[in-house]
N, C-alpha and C positions, 0 to 999 in steps of 0.2 A: 305899414307895406302891405305890399299888393300881394295876392292869392300864392302867383307862382312861388315868390320868396318865401313865404309862410309853408309854403309846400315843400320845397326844397331845403329848407330848414327841417322839415319835419321829418323825410324821408332821407334824408341825408346824401341830396341830391342822386337818390337812384329810382327806380320803377318801384311802386311799393307792391306790385304785384312781381314781377319776374327780378328783380332787382338789377335790370339792367342801366347803363350810365349813359346812354346816349340818346338823342330824338324823342327829350321828355316835353309833354305836355300838361296843359293841367286838364282831367277829365274831370267834368258834372256829372255826379250819380244822381240819375230821374228816379223819381218823380223830383224833382226839389221844390221846396217852402221857401225860404230865404236865402240861398246858394252859399257859399262863402266855403271857405276850409273843413267845414262842417260836413259840407256837402261834395265835397270834391276830393281826386285823389292823383297824383302825380305819376305818370303810365308813359313808354316810351309808344311808341307810334306801331309796333308789331302787335302789343296784348290792346292796344285800342281801336284796327283794324279788326282783327279776330272778334272784339265784343261788340262792333256794330253789323261785323258782314259772317255770319255762320257758319255760311260756304267757303271762307277761307282758314277755316279753324284745324289748327296742327294739333292731336292731342297731346303731340309728347311734350312743347312748348308750355303747357299749363300743368304741368310735374311742380312746377314751380309753385303753386298754390297750398302745396305741402307745408311750406314754409311761412308765404302769404296769410294763409290761413290763421295763425295765430296772432297775427296785426291788435293791437289797441286802438285803433281807430277804427268806428263807427263805419265810415263811408267801403275803406278798404276789405273790410267783414261782408257788407252789402255784395260789394262786385264779385268776392271770392266763392260766395252761396249761391250766386245767381251762376257763375260760369260751371263750380261742380255739379250743379242743377243741369245745366246744357249738356254737361260729360258724362251724366250718372250711367248709364247704357255700359261707358267702358269698363264699370266694375269696378277699379280701384275710386276713383271719383265719390260715388257712394258710400266708400268705406271713410273718405276722409269726411264728408257730410255726416257721415253716423256720431264722426268724434267731433264734430262743431257746435258750439252752442253759442245761441242768437238770445239775447232778453228779448222779449214780445216787440215792444216798438221795431227794434231793429229788422226781426223775422217780416212784420208786417212791412216795413220800409223793400225789403230784399224782394218779395213776395209780390210786390206792386206795380211789378212789368209783366206778370203771368210767367215770367222764370220756373220752370220747375213743374207748371200743371200741366196735366194732359192737354191736347189740343182742344178737344173739343169743350174745355172749362176756360180758354181763354179767350180773350176781348180782343176780336179782331176791327181793326180799323178798315172800311173801305172806302175808295174816292166812286164818283158820281159811276164810274165805268165796273165798276166790282174789283179794281186793284187794291192788293191789300198795301194800307199806309205803314211805315213804320218811322219810328221819333225820328227827327234829322234830315226827313225827306223833305224835298220844296214840290209844293203844288200852287196851280192858278186857279181863281176863283173864275166859275162858271156862270153867273149871273149877278149884277151892283145887288151888295148890301147894306145893310142900314145896320151900321151897332147900335147895339142897347146902350142906352145911358149916356149917348152924347150925340150930336148932331154930325158926327160924319158917316160920309156914303165910301163905302167900298168898291171899286168902280169892278165892273167884268173884265178878265185879262189882268187881273193885278195879282203876282208873283206873293207867293210866303214864302221863305224861306229858313230854313231848321225849324219844323214847324214841332213841337210836343201834341204829345196821346194823352186824353184823360183815359187813366186805367180803370176805371168805372165804367164811363159810358161809352159804347163805338161809334157814335155819332157827334163825340166832340172831340176837335183837334184845338190847339192855343199857336197862334204865332205872332210875329209882330208885323205891324200895319202902319209904313209914316211911324215910326219909333214907339208905339202902342200897340201893349200885349188885348190881344183879344180873343174869342173863341168864337169857335168856326166850324160850321156844320159840316161834315166831311159830305153830305150828298150835292152841296153846294162848289165843289174843289175838283180838281184832276188832279193825277201825279203826272209831274214834268220829268 
């Protein structure tokens, strides 16, 4: 069974955050270790847009977290914790955060992206021009790079789409080039 079918079954074909029934997609909760249903949620396009684009956040939309915070599924708990942390200045999200309990591993996963930390403690990834990189961005290589452990050389000008950030090191990002997942140093890329 594919992930989307399993998530539809798990969620009753509803967004696991706001219970919407339309425009549902699989949302992979980063950083992932092995992927699959244990690291994904079924979410509507509205929730996904607001998770990925903080400037689009509608505070009232997220009042749904009052219900979804009690989910038994770890990836849902992680996303709820992150959104409540992002919105905590509004007051009511902090009250819900105070009620939430996450075991040590789940809390570490939730905190891995730096959500909820003060800005000076966050790991910030910047490209060669100092532009901030976000997970899911597209970049282009500014120099030829030899891929360690292989004979592959990635040429200058190669586009790498849907990058992932290394949340422990501001100099590393990951992306697929010619079907191979590689680690790239941020000073050799420019955001597209």
